[in-house]
C-alpha positions as CSV (number, residue, x, y, z in Angstrom):
1,X,0.1,0.0,0.4
2,X,3.0,2.3,-0.7
3,X,0.8,3.9,-3.7
4,X,-1.8,5.1,-1.2
5,X,-2.4,8.7,-1.2
6,X,-2.3,10.4,2.4
7,X,-5.8,11.6,3.9
8,X,-6.0,15.6,3.7
9,X,-7.0,17.5,6.6
10,X,-9.1,20.0,4.8
11,X,-11.6,19.7,2.0
12,X,-13.4,23.1,-0.1
13,X,-16.6,24.0,1.4
14,X,-18.7,23.2,-1.8
15,X,-17.0,20.0,-2.7
16,X,-17.7,18.7,0.9
17,X,-21.6,20.1,0.6
18,X,-21.7,17.6,-2.6
19,X,-20.0,14.8,-1.4
20,X,-22.0,14.7,1.6
21,X,-25.2,15.1,-0.8
22,X,-26.5,18.1,0.6
23,X,-26.8,19.6,-2.8
24,X,-26.6,17.9,-5.9
25,X,-23.7,19.5,-8.0
26,X,-20.9,22.0,-6.9
27,X,-22.5,24.6,-8.9
28,X,-25.7,24.5,-6.1
29,X,-23.4,24.0,-3.4
30,X,-21.0,27.2,-4.3
31,X,-24.3,29.1,-5.3
32,X,-25.9,28.4,-1.7
33,X,-22.4,29.5,-0.2
34,X,-22.3,32.7,-2.2
35,X,-26.0,33.6,-1.5
36,X,-25.5,32.9,2.5
37,X,-27.3,29.6,3.2
38,X,-24.2,28.3,4.5
39,X,-22.3,28.8,7.6
40,X,-19.4,27.5,9.1
41,X,-19.0,27.8,12.8
42,X,-21.2,30.6,13.0
43,X,-19.9,32.8,10.0
44,X,-21.3,32.8,6.3
45,X,-18.7,31.5,4.2
46,X,-17.5,31.7,0.5
47,X,-17.2,28.0,-1.6
48,X,-13.1,27.8,-1.5
49,X,-13.3,28.3,2.3
50,X,-11.3,24.9,3.9
51,X,-13.4,22.8,6.1
52,X,-11.9,20.3,9.0
53,X,-13.5,17.3,10.9
54,X,-15.2,18.9,14.0
55,X,-16.8,22.2,12.1
56,X,-20.3,23.2,12.7
57,X,-22.1,23.7,9.8
58,X,-25.5,25.5,9.3
59,X,-27.1,24.7,6.0
60,X,-30.5,25.9,4.8
61,X,-31.3,23.3,2.2
62,X,-35.1,22.5,0.8
63,X,-36.8,25.0,2.8
64,X,-35.5,23.9,6.2
65,X,-32.3,24.5,8.5
66,X,-30.0,21.6,9.2
67,X,-27.3,22.0,11.8
68,X,-24.6,19.7,11.6
69,X,-20.9,18.6,12.2
70,X,-18.3,17.4,10.1
71,X,-17.1,13.9,10.8
72,X,-15.1,12.9,7.6
73,X,-13.6,14.6,4.7
74,X,-14.4,13.5,1.0
75,X,-14.3,15.7,-2.2
76,X,-16.3,13.3,-4.4
77,X,-20.0,12.0,-4.6
78,X,-20.4,9.1,-2.6
79,X,-23.4,6.4,-2.2
80,X,-26.4,8.0,0.0
81,X,-25.1,5.3,3.0
82,X,-21.6,6.3,3.2
83,X,-22.6,10.3,2.3
84,X,-24.2,10.0,5.8
85,X,-21.4,9.1,7.9
86,X,-19.6,12.4,6.5
87,X,-21.8,14.4,9.6
88,X,-23.4,14.3,12.6
89,X,-26.8,16.2,12.6
90,X,-27.9,18.2,15.6
91,X,-30.9,16.8,16.9
92,X,-34.0,19.0,17.9
93,X,-36.9,18.4,20.3
94,X,-40.1,18.7,18.0
95,X,-42.2,21.5,19.1
96,X,-45.5,20.5,20.8
97,X,-48.8,20.4,18.8
98,X,-50.1,23.5,21.1
99,X,-47.0,25.7,19.8
100,X,-47.6,24.3,16.2
101,X,-51.1,25.7,16.2
102,X,-50.2,29.3,18.0
103,X,-47.7,29.5,15.2
104,X,-50.2,28.6,12.6
105,X,-52.6,31.3,14.2
106,X,-50.1,34.0,13.9
107,X,-49.0,33.4,10.5
108,X,-52.8,33.4,9.0
109,X,-53.2,36.7,11.3
110,X,-50.0,38.5,9.9
111,X,-51.3,38.3,6.0
112,X,-52.7,41.2,4.7
113,X,-56.5,40.7,3.8
114,X,-57.1,40.3,-0.2
115,X,-58.3,43.0,-2.1
116,X,-61.7,43.1,-3.1
117,X,-61.3,44.6,-6.6
118,X,-58.7,43.9,-9.2
119,X,-56.7,46.3,-11.2
120,X,-56.7,50.3,-10.6
121,X,-58.9,51.3,-8.0
122,X,-61.6,53.7,-8.4
123,X,-61.5,57.3,-6.7
124,X,-63.4,56.1,-4.3
125,X,-61.8,52.9,-3.5
126,X,-58.6,55.3,-3.2
127,X,-60.0,57.4,-0.8
128,X,-61.3,54.3,1.2
129,X,-58.1,53.0,1.3
130,X,-56.4,56.2,2.0
131,X,-58.9,56.4,5.5
132,X,-57.8,53.0,6.6
133,X,-54.2,53.9,6.0
134,X,-53.3,51.7,3.3
135,X,-50.9,52.6,0.6
136,X,-52.5,52.9,-2.9
137,X,-51.2,49.7,-5.2
């Protein structure tokens, strides 16, 4: 085994995200890094940032945040079972049903009421909106 390469101690962030299967391609993972969707040890990072075992990542993927700790390094795509061994996910407690219902009620109440007319408002509708404090559309 004299021709075996020594294990690297760091890998580019975009390559690791692709190898761990957070994103399908390296360009997608690089775009996520540039867009601020990936944080390394609490700070936004560029795609070329070198990550090491033990670094903590916060990754926004498919509409949710995932907090992971790097457990292994890889540069190329791996089978799903092997890719899952590259990180340890922080387990969070699921919110209670009562809290979820309160969040749904709050989200519904925060939405503005739909407008009753379409297109440009008439003079009367505009005056009514100004009385209510709504900006004209």
